[in-house]
N, C-alpha and C positions, 0 to 999 in steps of 0.2 A: 390345351387351355384348361387351367384349373376352375373348378366350378365352385361356387359358395357351399358351404357345408349343408345348407338346407337342400341340397340336392344330391347328397351322399346316399348311395344305396348299393346293396350287392348285386341288382339286377341291371347289368349294363346297358340294355337296350331301353329301360325306363329311364334311365339318366339321359340318354341321348335324345330320347323322345322329348322330355322336358327342354333340353339345351335347344334343340332344333325348334321347338315352338317359340321359345323366348327369340331367338336370332329372327326367324321368319315374322314374328310379330313385329319386331322393331323395325324391318323394312316398310312393313305395311303402314305402321304408326308415322314414320316419317313422312309419307306420302299423304296421309290422311288428317294427320291432327294437328294441332297448334303446339309448336315447341315450348317447352318450359312451363306448361300450365296442365295441372292435374286437378281433380276434385276426388274428395274423400267424403264417406257419410258415416254418420254414427245412428244407426238405425235402432231405435227403442220400440220394444214391444212389453205388453203386460200379460202376466199368465199366472194362474193360482197364487195371486198376491205378490208376484215377484216382479220386478222390474229387470227386464234381460236386453242384452244388446246384440245383435246380429254379426258374426265373425266368421271369417274364411281361414282355413288352415293351409299353409303353402305345401304343395305336394314334396313328400319325402322328408317332411320337417315336422317339429312338433310347435312351431312358432305360429302366430295368428297375425290376420292383417285386417284392417276394415275394407268394406266394400268401397270400390274406388275406380278410377279410370281416367280418359282424357278426352280432351273436348275436340270434336272435329271441326275441320276448318270452317264450315257453314253451320256451325251450330252454337246456340246460346249456351251459357254456361248451366243455366236452371235445366234445360233440356238434356244437357249431357248427363246431369245428375239423375234426372228422371230416367233416361234411358238405361244406366248402369243398374240402377235399384229394381226397374222391371225385370232387367235379365236376374238378379239376385233374388227375387221375391216373388215375382209374377204379379204383383199389385200395381194398378194404376192410380193416379190421383194420389199420390202420397204427400201428407204434410211436411213441408220443408222449411227450414229456417237456417239461413247462412250465419254462422256465430264467428267464424275468425278466418284468418289466412296464415299459413304457416310457410316461411320461406328460409328458414336458416341454410347456410351453406352445408353441403355434404349430408343433408338430411336424408337424401335418397342414393346418390351416386356413391357412398361409401359401401353401401350394402352390395353393391353390383362391382366391386372393385376387381374382380378376378375375370371380368368380361372385357371385350375390346371396348376401347373409349367412345367408339362411335355409336355404341348402342343407346337406343332411345333410351331405355329406362336408368341407363347411367348418367344422364344429363342433369342438371340441377333444376328440379322442378318446385314450382311454387304452387302450394295446394289451397284452393278455395275450399272449405269445409261447411259442411251443414249436418243438423240433427235432424232425424226423420222419426216421425210418430206412424206407428203402423198398428193396426188389428192384428194381433198375434194369429188370431184363429185364421185369416185369410191369406197368410203368408205360406209358400212353399219353398223354403230354401234351395238355391241351385247352385253348385260350384260352378268355376269358371275353369279354363284351360290350363291354369297354373296351379289350381287348389285340388285338394282331396276331401274336403269338408267344408260345410258352411252350416253352421249351428247357432242356435241361441244360447248366450252365456248369462248367467246372472250377474248384474254389475258387481257384485260383492265378492265375485269369483272368477275375476279375469286372470286368464293365462297369460304366459308370456307373449308379447308382441313384438314386431320388427320395428324399424326404423323409429320414427317418432309417432306411431300411431296409437300407443298407450296416453301420450301427452294429449293428442287429438281428441281421444274419448273421453278423459278426465275432463278436458275444457268444455266438451260437449255437454256433459252431465252437469258440470258448474252453471253453465247458462240456462241449461233446463230448469235447474233447481232456482236460480235467481228469478226466472221470469215466472215460475210458478208463485211467487209470493204476490204477485200484482195483476195477473190476468189468468183467464181459465185455460185450463189444460184438461184432456180427456177424451175430445170428441173422436180422435183418431186412435185412441188406445182402448176404448172400451168397446164392447158389443153394443147393438142397437139399442138394447134394454138392460137397464142394471138397477141394483140397490144403491141407497145413499151409502150404506156401509162399503159396498164394493169400491164406489167412488173414492171414499176416504182411504180405503186401503191402497188405491193407485197412488192418491197423494203421500201416504206415509212411505210407500216403497221408494217414490222419487226423491223424496227429502231424507230418508233414512232414519226417521224418528216418529214415535207415536203421537198423534195429535188429540186434543180434547175434543169429544164427540159433539157436545153442544156448540163449542166455539166454530168448529168447522162446518156444521149443518147451517148456523145463521150466517157465516162468511158466505158459503156457496150459494146461498138463497139470495144474497143480496145481488148478484151478477144478473138474477132473472133470466137464466139459460134453460133452465129445466122445465119439462111437461110432466106433471105426474099422471101416469097411466090409470086407467081404470080396471086394474089387475093388480095381483101381488105374486110374489114368488111361492110357488107351492114347493111341499116338503120341509123337512126338519121337525123338530121337536117344539119350535117356538112359534109364536105367532107370525104367519106369513109376512114378510115385509113389502112395502110398496115398491113397485117398479117406476122407473123414469125414464126418459129418454131426453136427448138435448133437442133443443129448439133450432135448428139450423140457421134459421133468419137472425135470431138474436145472438146466436154464439159468433156468426160472422161478424154482424155489428160491434158486439162488445170488443172483438179483436182489433177494430179501426180505431178505438179510443185509446189505443196503447203505442208507445213508441217501441220500436224493435230495434 
């Protein structure tokens, strides 16, 4: 049986090991999961004024995929996403927003065209897709049994991706940017304490543009979701900036006032 190019390697036992994992995993998935339904997540993190997305690299290949998986027969879809992301990031209670469904014919089966037709992964799958917002500092990226790397990648330096995963990523970023214009974002992306400049840097990284400082401060203060702390950020040549944190109750209440 001919394997897809991404499994090509000069080390035969590694090729067979990956192949055997896929075939064995296929049998298990037919027994435990719901056919034709998958989940994919665009996981965003913010670090050093850069918006990043978490990607996995397929073993033996240079192409990348989004963290994803399948829904177990007795599992809610949201629970499946949370389980997959816990396995990839080590983080619980991740902020999730379902933003689109992808169900084009041959979106995944063509990628496994050289495998047997009864392979689980080769079937037609409709993917329910989410974006996730996480604190970059709390994430420990972990590979799965089919990948050899799990890394943060800047959103403006995305490598080649498989299937329609680049389209899913782009749509997730588009929705995040749209929602940023009418609801607060940041509680899950920033550390517990931050400056207004750091919050503005986050918004600018997401939008990919520079914002007017005065206008941004006035707008963010209208949400009434920040608590000014009785301390400042130490260090640096300039005046130490004030520190803030989000008011969890007001932040949560503000989200209820928006249509998702």
